[in-house]
N, C-alpha and C positions, 0 to 999 in steps of 0.2 A: 606489410607492414601495413600500420592504420596511423593516419594523423587524426589527428584533433584541436580543439581550444584550452589547454590546459585550466582554464577556469571552469571547466565539470569534472576534473578532476578528483574531487573530492563526493561525488554522489554518484557519479555512472562509473558504475566496475563491471564487467562480467569476463572474468579471467580465465583465462584458456595458457595453463601453466605447464610450461617445457624447459626447466633448466637442464642445463650442462652439468656432467657430473664435477665439473671443477668452476665452476659460476661461483662467483661467489658475490657480486654486485649487482646492484641494478642502476643502469646509466636513464637519466629523463631525458627525452626531446619528443619537440612534434616538429611542424611545418615551416617553424620557427627558427628552431633551433638544429645545429649539426650538433651532434654525440658526439660526446667526449669518450674511446674508447681504451682501456689504460690495457689491457692485452687484447691481441686477437680473439683469443680464444671466447667463444661470447655463444651465448643463444642469446632466445628474443620473446619476448613475455606480451604480449598480444591480448590487448585488454582496448573493452564497446571501442572509445577515445581516444586511446591515448596510446603508443607503443613501449617499450623501458626494454633495453640491453642488459642483460648479466653478464657481467666481465670480469677477470681477475684480479682479486683486492687480497691482501696479507693482511686483514685485523687482528689476526687473530694473538695479538698483545692487548688488544685492547677491551679482553671483555672485563664486566666491572664486578665479577666474582670472581675470577680465575685464582686467587690466590688463595683458596682451599683447595686447591685439587695438583695434583703431580703432573697431569698429561694431559694435555690438551686434548678438548674433543675432537671425535673424529668427523672428518669432512662429510658423511655418510648424517651423521647425527646432527651437524650445523644445517642443512639441510631441510634435514625431517622436521626438525621442531621448527626453523625460522618462521615467522608470520608477515616477514615485512613483508612480502609480496601480496597481501589484501590489505592488512593496517597500517600500509603509510599512508591509507587516504583518512585516516584521523590525523596525521599532522598538522592542521590546521589547530581542530580540538585542545591535541597537546598544547599546540606551544601557549594557547588561550589558559589553556589551565596551567602552566608553566608562571604565562603570566605572574596572574593568580597569586599562587603559592611566592613567586620570590618576592611579591608588591606588600605582602601580612611577614614572610619570615625577615623583610629589613623594617618594618613597622611594630616587629616582635624584638628588634633588636639583636635577632637572631644570624643577621648577616650585616655588614656596613653600609648605607646609601650609596659607596662609589662601587660595592659588588651588586649591588639593586641594577646602576645604573650601566654598568658594563652587561649587567644579563637583559636587560628593554632593547639595550641597541643590537647586542648578539642573536636578541631572539627574532626582531624585527630583518633583523637580516640573512638569518634561515630563514624564515617565513616567506621574503621576496625572492630565495634562489628554490623553492619549493616551488611557487608559484610560477617562476618563472621558467621551468622546466632545467635551472642550473644545479639543483642540488643534486649529490654521488649515495644513490642508495645501497648499504653494504649487509652483501646477504651476511658474515660473519658479526654483523651486530646485532643479528637477530630481531628485531621490533623496531617499530618506529621512534621507540623512547629514546634507545639508546643510539641509533641513527641521530636523530638531533642533539643526544647532551653530547654525541662524540664532535660533530660540524660546531657545538654552540663553545666547547673549552678549546676546538683550534683556534676560532677567531679571538675567544677574550683569555683564556687563558685559566688559571683557578679559579675566577668566581664561577665561573661553568660548571667545578666540580664541586662549587656551595648549592646548587640548586636545587640537587637532591636530599637537599638536611630535610629530617622528617618529615618524608616519605617513602614510599615504594612503587615497585611498580604496578603493584596489586591494589592498589588504592585510585594511580594515577590511571590503569588502562579503566576502571572504574568509570573514573570522572569524565573518561576521552566519550566511553563510550554513553553514555548521558548525555552527554554537550552533541554529540553526532545525531542521538537519536530525538532527543528532544525540536532538533531545528530541523530532522527530516518529515517529523509530525506535523510540524508549522504550516510544511509547505505543502505533505497530503492532503491536509485538510483544506488547504486554499485549492489548489487543485481540485479536490472535492469541491468545492462549494462554486467552481466554474462548470464541475459535471451537473451540480443541481440545476444550474443557473439554464445551462441546455435541457436539463427534461422540460423544466415551470414552461420556457420558452417553445419548447414541441407541443407540449400540455393544453397552451394558450389558443395556439391554434389550431385543435382539435375536440373541444368541448363537446362539440355535436355530433363528431366524426365515430360512426354507429361499427362495432365490432363485434363478433363471437366471445361471450366470455367462455373459457373453459375449464370442464374438470375432469381428470383423467385424458386430458387433452381431447375429449369429446365435448359438442357442443352444449352448453349449459345456460348462460342467459345471456339476454344486450347490453354489454355494456360500452362505453366510452372510450376511443383508443387515450384520451385525456385521461381519465379514469384510470385505465390500464398504467400509463406510465405517474400516475402522481405514485401508485403504488410503489414503486422504484423511489421514486424522490424521499419518501417516506423511511427505506431500508437505509438509505445513503446518509438519513440525520442521524438515525439512530448509528448509523459508522462515526459520523462525527461526532457524536455526542462521545461516543467508547475511548475515541481518540484522544479528547479533549480530556476527561476523567483518567485515563492512563499516562497522559501526562503529568499529572501531579505526578505520580508516582515515580516518573523519572526523571525529575525534575528534584531530586534530594541528592547532598552534595556528600560522595565517600572520602574524598581528601581527608588526613588527616588520620586515616584508620592505620595508613602506614600501611605493613603488611598484614598485622591482624590483632594486633594489640595497640594501637594506639600508639603512641611519641614520647617520650620523655622531657620533649622539646618544650617549650611555654608556646603553643602555638594557636590561633586563634580562627578557629573556625568559620564560626560569623562572618566573618571578615571577609572570609574568601566563597563564603555561600552569595555571600551582599552581591562580592565584584564580580561572578560571576553569573548571576541574577536565577543564583535557586533560589527555593522557596521554603527550604531548610536543609538541617543536616542530617545522615544518616544518624540515627542515635546508637547502633551498637559498632562499634569495629570489625566484628567477627560478620558480621551480618553485612555489614558497608562492601566490604572484599571480595564478598561468597557469591553475594544474591545476584541472583538474574531474573527474577522475578518479571522486575518492569520490562526484558525483552520477552520475554514468554508472550506474557501479556501484550503488549506489542503486537507481536506475530499469530496472537488469537482473534488481536482487532483486524489484522491484515487480512489473515483466511475468512474472517463472516464477510470483508470484504470486497475481497474480491469470488468469494463466493455467490456475491448479489450479482455484482457484475458479468460471474459466466451464465448466470441463471438469463440476465438481458440478453446476454451473445444466445444462448440457444434460443429464445424467442426469436433475435433478430435472426438467424437463422433459417428457424422451422419459416420464419414472415417469409424472406426472399426466395425461398425456394418456387420456382415459377409455378408448381403446381397451385400453391397459396399465393404468391405476389400481392402480400399487405403493401409491404413497404420495398423499397430499392435503395443499395447503398450506394454512394457515390462511388466511382470507378478506381477513384487511389486510396481508397479501402478494400481493393477485390484485386485478386489475380486471376490469371486463365490457364489453359490446360497445355501443357508443350505435346500434345497427340489432338486432346477436341476442340478446336478451334473457337465452339460454339458459348466455351466455359467461363465462368464470371464464377468466381471461388471466392466466400463470404470468409479470407486467410484469415484477418484481426475477432473476428469475433471467435472464433476456433482458436487460435490462440490464446486467446484469454482461456475460456474452457481450459483450454493444456496448462497455462502458467499457473492455473486455480490450483493442481493436482499438485506441482510441485512447491507453492505456499503453502500448502497443507504441510508438506513435505518438510519444511525448513518449521513448523511448528514441531510437529509430533521427533523432530531432531534437535531442537534443545529441550522439551520434556525428557527428551529419554537421554541427552548429556547432563542434567543435573540429578537424574532418581536415584544413584547414589554415591554421590560426592556427599566425603564427610566433612564437617567444619574443619579450614577455613576453606581458604583458595587453595586452586590444584590446575596442573596444568591442562586437565580435560576442559577447562573453562575459554581457553586459548581457539578451539573451537566454535567458539559462539558468534564469530564472527560471520566468516559466509554465508551462513541460512541466512543473519541481521542483514548483513547487505543486501545481497541477491535479491530479500523479501522488499526491502526498500526500492531498491531501483526496478523491480517489476512492479510496484503499486506504480511508483511515480508514471513511468513510461505506460501504463494501461491508461491513467485516467489521463495520460496529456491528450493520446492518441482517442480516446471513447469522447472524450468533450466534442475533439473535431468530427469525428463519424458522425455523435448524433445530430449535431447542426448541417449536415449535409445530407440525412437522412430524405428519400423522396415515400409518399405516404399516398395511396390508394385508395379510396372511401367511398368508390364503389365496389369496388372490389373486394373492400371489408362488409360494405353493407348488405352485398348480395348472399355473405355467407354468413349475417349472421337470420340470413332469413332461411336459413340451411337449420334441419336439426331438432326441430318445433323448440324455438328459444324462448318461445313467448307461455310453455306450459304452463310454468308456477304462476304465470299472471293468470291466466284458468283459474287455477285452480285456489288462489287467493280470491279472485271474482266470488265461485263460491261462497268459500269462505264467509266473506261479506257477507253472501245469501243467507245465511246459519250452517249451511251445514258444516260436519265436524269435518277440523283439516285433514285427517284419516280414509274418511269417505271421499272426501274433493281427490283425494290425490289417487284412489283409484276411481273414479268419475273419470279425470283426463289422461288417464293413464290405458284405459278401454277407448276413449275418443281419438288418443295418441295412435293407438294399434290400428285403428279405421283409419284415418289419414294416409298412415302409412301405408296401407294396404290401396289408398285409391293414390297413390305417388302424390297428394298435395297437403299444404302450410293446413294447420287446423283453420287458419284466417279465411282460409278457400273453400272452408264448409259451409254450407247454405245451415242457415239460424233451424231448422227440422232436422236438418240433419244433429245439428249439436242436442237440439233439445228433447232426441233420442235419447242420449245418454244423461239428463235430469230434466228436468221440468222448470226449473231454476233459473236457467238460463234465458237471457231475452234479449233482444235487439242490439243495449250497450255493451251486449259483449265483446261486438269488436271492434272496438275502441280501445277493450285492453288488450287485444292480440296485437296490435300493432309495435311494430319496434320504439315509435316515440312513446306511444301509452305508456309501454316496460320502463323504459327508461325516464320519463317523468314520472313515474308513480314512487318512485325510489329515491322524494326528498327529500333526505333528512341529513344532519352533517355522517360524511362518511361513505354519504351514497351517488350511485352514478349519474342522477340526475343531472344534464347539463348546466343548469345554476347551479350546483351543490358541487360541482367542480369547478366550476368559475369562480366558487368561494375559496377552493379547495388553494386553486392557484394564485389568487390576491393573499392569503396567508403567506402563502409558501415564499411569495415575490416579499410581501414585509419582513418573516422570517430570517432572509439572506439578504436581504437591506441592511437591518436594524439590530442583527444577534451580534453580541459580542465573540467573538472567534481570538482564539488563542492564536 
């Protein structure tokens, strides 16, 4: 069993389900509560920060749709179709949506003020029970919506039965997911800004730290470590912009679409939208209940974000290899070997690489889920939640650990500089030098290529060749060539916006800090 802080239950979930054949309700508990078990036959659901117990409960008589049927649903079908083991985490948002719906019903005269007062008090108690770990979740009640409605009705009687007037679980769950995802996007963007600050602060300390820039993982040209880091800042800046744009489409209210065709009650959807801080309403009832574009779009944004984190992780793994030695990670982000005592393994960045594949898989799962669905709502859509929840959890966990990890990185400037001196990193600078002397670039390229082959044969760098040796490849080469062949000369020559010259990197850092400090983030 695992124990945790119940306040984290809405967000942090990675569920390993093990449901006994006769288990039908879930009782929440944590280290502060003693579980109430209604039957000794039970199994355990282990969740990242919480533990749930499945216990016997007979709720077969309270199916909200059972009047149509001549026989009860089989226990096997109940277990197969229930979603409460994962959608319970929508409870906070379900209650929030129900309050706004009830207030609208009362304002429109569809329910009485007395009913509204009872519903508000009842939902507050339900929310308290959920947060305190006293709420009993029933598998036979299928999902978060019916569990909350059943408990509300137990507490306040007939008023609880009136809450569902003018809505369906179809528009209800769509609203819950949008509320959940909107809050998740806000948290992710907040964490992303923390990561961006970590990158900018590290880059600021290394505006003049020279390292080799690579193409094809071969030494290409000198760059600064700060410039290299700021490339990731730009990637993450695009990620936050994408998420903020995605949020606009998430932030539309489906409630009021009912099952698929709207409702005959005189509802006020705009009032509910304002109450829940939605920017607008979904304009078509069929689309409102069946649309999962917003979830797919979020997962696409998350997949790109994780891809960027995976690329940085791959570089950290490469850089901290003892054969390279550019950086070291703090011990708290690494693990050892059970057999090789010298090992310091970069488990965190390796896991980021691995988890990126899982996030990509969730995106494909949602695309595949939707590809053949006719309008409007179908039970297939129950399968949207676990990929979505795991995507949110994984991104949040990754961002949290990454900002801390980058803040504790140790950089080895001397090793980086020595590596930049290898592989003829200033060869392009020599070609540019010749072009400025009037030689066509393609001819200059050939001249430098031959001089590189000559220096390679002598096992030295271009800057180590005598002037007379260089001049045998081109008479245009003069004594001023050696200032071009230094690492600093190469860096400083690229002093334009976006270039790797230290002054440009400092300017990029200043701009990034200004953006992080002054940008209006959702």
